[in-house]
N, C-alpha and C positions, 0 to 999 in steps of 0.2 A: 634387696639383701644389704646388710652393712658390710662394708668392705674390709672386715678384719684381716683379711688375708694379704692386703696391700700396705705393707709396712716398710721397713728399711730396704730398699731395692738392692742393696749391697749384700744383703744377708736374708735369703728367704726363710731360712731356718737357723738355729744356733748350730752351726755346723763347724767341725774341724776344718781349718783351711786347707785347701788343696792347690798347689802350686800350678800355676799355668793352665787351670780349667776354669771354665765359666760355670755359672749355676744354670740349671734347667727347671723352668716352672711350666706346669701343665694345667691348662684349663680343661676339665672333663665334664662333658655334657651327656644328658640322657638321649637325645635326639637332636637333629637339625633344627635350628631355629630357637634354640633357648637363650642364645646371646653371647656365645663363646667369643665370637669375632669382635662383637662390640664392646666386650669387656677389656679385650686385650688392646683395642685402640683406646679405650678410656685410659688404661694403664700407661700406654705409650705417651700420651698427652700428659699425664701427671709426671712421669719420669723426666720427660723433657723440660717441663716446668721448674723441675727441682735441679736442673743443670746437668742432667745426664745425657749421654751421646746415644740417641736411638734411632734405628732406622726400621723400615718395614721391609723385611726380606721377601716376604710373599703374603698377600692378603687377597682372600677370595670373597668379594662381596656378593656374588650371586644376583647382581643388578638390585640389590636392596637399597632403596633410596636412603633411608635412615643411617645404613652402614657406610655408604659412599660419602655421605655429608660428614660422618664421624672422622674420616681420615683427615679432612681438612688440609693443613700444610705440613703434615708429617712428611719427612724425607723417605722417599720410596727408591729402593734398589731396583732399577728396571729389570724385567724379566729376561732370560736368555731364549732367543727364538731357535728352536730346532725343527728342521724340515723332516717331515715324516709321511710317506705315502701321498704325496701331492699337496700336503696342508703344512702350516706352520703352527706348531704347538709352543706354548710358552710356560717355560719351567723357571724355578728360582735359580738365580744366577750365583751360585755358591762361590765361584771364583771372584766375583765382583765384590761380595760381601767380605770375604777373606781380605781383599785388598783394602777395602774401606775400613775394616776392622773397628766396628762400633763397639760401645759399651754394651749395647742391648740390641737384640734382633728379634723381630716379631715374625714368627713362622706359622702360618695357617694351614689348615687342611693337612694334618700330619700324616694321616693314612693313605695319602696320595701316592700313586705308583708313577714314577717319572717316564717320561718318553725315552725310547731306544736312543743312546748316544749321550745321555745325560751323565754328569759325573758319578752318581749313584743311581741303583736301581730304585730305591725307595726314598721319599722325602725324609723319614725319620732317621735315615742314615746321614742325609744332608745336615740335620739338626744335631747329631752326635759330632760330626766333624766341626761344625762351628763352636760347640761347647768345648771339644778338645783343645782348641786353639785360644781359649780365654775369653770367648764372646759369650755373654749371658743370653740364654735363649728363652723366650716366652712363647709357648705354642698351645695348640688345642686339637682335641679330637673327641669323637662321641664314643661312648661305652661299648657299642656293638662292634667297633673296630679293634677291640682288644682280643688278641689271639686266643687266649684260654677260654674266652666266653663264646667263641664262634659257634659251637654246637647249641649252647644254651640259648643264643640268640636265634638260631634256626628253629628250635623248638617253640620259642615264644612267639616269633613273628612269621614263620614259614619263610623267611628269606635267608638266603646263604650269603654272607658278607664275604666278598672276595678279596677286599683290600683290608689288611690287619696291621696292627702294630704289636710287636713281641712284648710279653710281660716284662722282659729284662729291661725294656726301655723305660716303662714306667717306675720299675723298681728302683731305678737309678736317678729318678727326678729328685730334686731338693724340695720341691713342694708341689702338691697336687690339690686343686681347688675345684670343688664341685659348683657347675653353673646350673641353676635349676629354676623353672617355673612350673606352675600348676598344669595339670594334664589339659583342662578346659581352657586355659589361658593360651597354651600351645596350640591347640586345635583351632582356637579363634584367630591366632596369627596366621595359621594356614589358610582359613577361609578368606581372610583379607588380603591374600596373595603376598604375604610378608616372607613366605618360605619357598614355595614353588610357583611356577607360572599358573595361571588360572585353568588352563586345560588338564593339570595334573592334580588339582586339588580334590576333586571328588574321589579319585581312585585312591589317593594317599589317605584320606578319611576312612575309606572302607577297609584299607589293608594296613600298612605299617602304623599309621597314626590313630589305630583303635585306641580307645581309652585303656583297655586291658593291656595292650602292649606297651604303651607309654608308661603306665603306672609300674610294670615290671621292670622296664629298662630304668626308670628313675631309681628304683630300689637298687639295681645293680650298681649304678653309678655310686650311690652313696656308700655301699657296702665296700665297693672296690677301694674308694678313698680311704676308708677306716683300715682296711687290710694292708694298704700300701704304707700308711703311717706306722703301722706295726712292723712291717718288714724293714722300713727305713731305720727306725730305732735300733733294730738288732744290728743292722750293717754299722750303724755308728758305734755301737758297743764293741764290734769286732775291730774296727779301726782303731779304737782306743786302745785295745789289748795288744794289737799287733805294733802299735807305736810305743809300747812300754808304759802306757798310762792306764794302769788298772783302776776301774771306777769302783768306788765303794758300794757294795750292795747291801749294807746291814741294814739300811732304812729304806723302805718303799712306800709310798704314799699313792692313795686312790681318792680320787674326787669324782662325785656323782654327777653325770651330765644329764641334763634335761633340755627341753625346748623352751624353758622358762626365759623369757626376754627380760625379766626384772632382776637385776643384780647378778646375772650369770658371768657377766665380764670381770666384775670385781671379785667373785668367788674364784674364778680360774686364776687371776693375778695373785690373790692370796695364797691360793695353793701352789703357785709356780715359786713364789718368794719362800714358802715354808720348805718346798723340795729343795731349793737352793741352799737355804740355811742348813738343812740336814744333809746336804749332799746326797740326795736321795733319787732313785728312779721313781717316776711317777706315771700314773695312769689315768685317762679320763674315761670312765665307764658309762655307758649308756645301756639301760635295759629295756627292750621293745616289748610291752605286752600285747595280747591280741586286741584289746581296745584301743591301743595306740600304735596299731600297725601302720605301715607306709601307705597302705590303701585307704586308710581311715583318717589319719592326721591331716589337719587343716594345712593349707598353704603356707600361713603365717607362722604356724608353730614348726612345720618342717623347715622353713627358712631359718627360724631361730635356732633350731637344732644344728643345722649345717654350720651357722655361724659359730656356735659354741664348739662344735668339733674341730672346724678350722683354726679358731683361736687357741684351743688347747694344744693342737700340733705345733702352732707357731711359737708357743711358749715353751715347748720341749716336751709335752706329754706323749706317751704312746696311747692313741685312742683305741677303745675296745668297744664292739657292739655285740650285745648279748640278746638272747630271746628267751623269755620265761613267763609263766603264769604268775609266779612269785617273785616280785621284784627284790624284796629283802633277802630272800634265800639265794638268789642269783648273786647278790652283791658279797653276801657272806661267804658263799662258796668261792668266788672269785678272789676274795681277800685270803682266804685260807690257802688255796691252790698257789697263789703267787706270794705268800709271805708278806703280805702287806702289813705295815707296823702303824700307819696313820690313815684314818679314812676322814675326809673333809666333806661335809655336806652343808647345803645353804638352808638357813632358817628364815624362810619367807613369810609373807602375808597368808593367812588362812586359805586353803584351797589349792595352792600351787603344788605342794608336795603330794597332797591327797589325790591331785589329778594325775600326777606323773609316777610316784612312787609309793602311793598308799598313805592312809591316814596317820599312821603311827611309826613311820620308817626310822625316824631318829631314834625313837624310844627302843625300838626292835633292834637297831644296830647297837646301841648302847648296851642293852641287855646281853647282847651275843659278844661284846667286846672282851673276850678273854685273852686274845692273842693281838689285839690292836687297840689304838686309842682313836676315839672319835672326837672331832672338832666341829661344832656348829659355827657357822659363820653367818652374821646377819646380812640380809640382801634387802636392797632398796626395793620400792614397789609397793 
């Protein structure tokens, strides 16, 4: 996956400054083993190479060799030893991190319940305290641990997830990034012993790691990211109003998102510049058709779509995920319902938009453009 999500570490999104508070970035996965911890370690190395002060507040390698190697010479804040029922449990040492006060802290296994006697009952509360003191926190958890999805996950997998993270935590994140690999690639990692010990592999393949479960969890993760970005945009709008800075809402722009890897980045950047020039709210809208459902889309196309969604959010768009048999009608209906004044669509090589948005989507949008302007943007590829 192209790491479009990893840009200026001092500003994960174009946010209004918040005094004395750090930023919160969440890597969200569909299941264990997709690579969340590895991605966080990669980012930690990159941040340090750019001159930022980074520590590992807590990292759980699960004895995975590739993850342990990736830690390298990163600074680790030693865990806090807590005696409990005759054993020593190791928990993140929040006090030590606060004394150290780094610029960035990596906090793994966010859904973890701390041992009795810890500073907080849950690790997500540890992360919240770090952010409240001005430390930028980069953390990760899997979609099945989101509180509001507990019953859905139980229906999907038959497993009752006990450790959860409240939706309010995710809603306050400055950036949420999906980490994804294909269902078969994840199952292969499991077979190779890269996720669980060998004695647990067969049972996991038959139960939680069944293809149908993983496909459903994968979809939940992507949809939650899209919803979160919409919620976050609304919160920023409210902050502007409360601060006496009323945003102009006379112009609204919509750009059509696909999994087209050719020229999509430039399309989104042009849309962002146009929105900035018009001082307009803007939306990145993807329409899922039955033929391009998340159960059928290829791994490469799915990753390209994730890249486009993450980039759109980075550039300030509210991302929207729709489902419809008729892509053009869905786009037009959304434009009317949200008082869109400008629609931006990529004009790419033959076959791209026919594959994702129908053969004559541009013509149909132009013919329906009684209340909005349509701009075709040339795309490479």
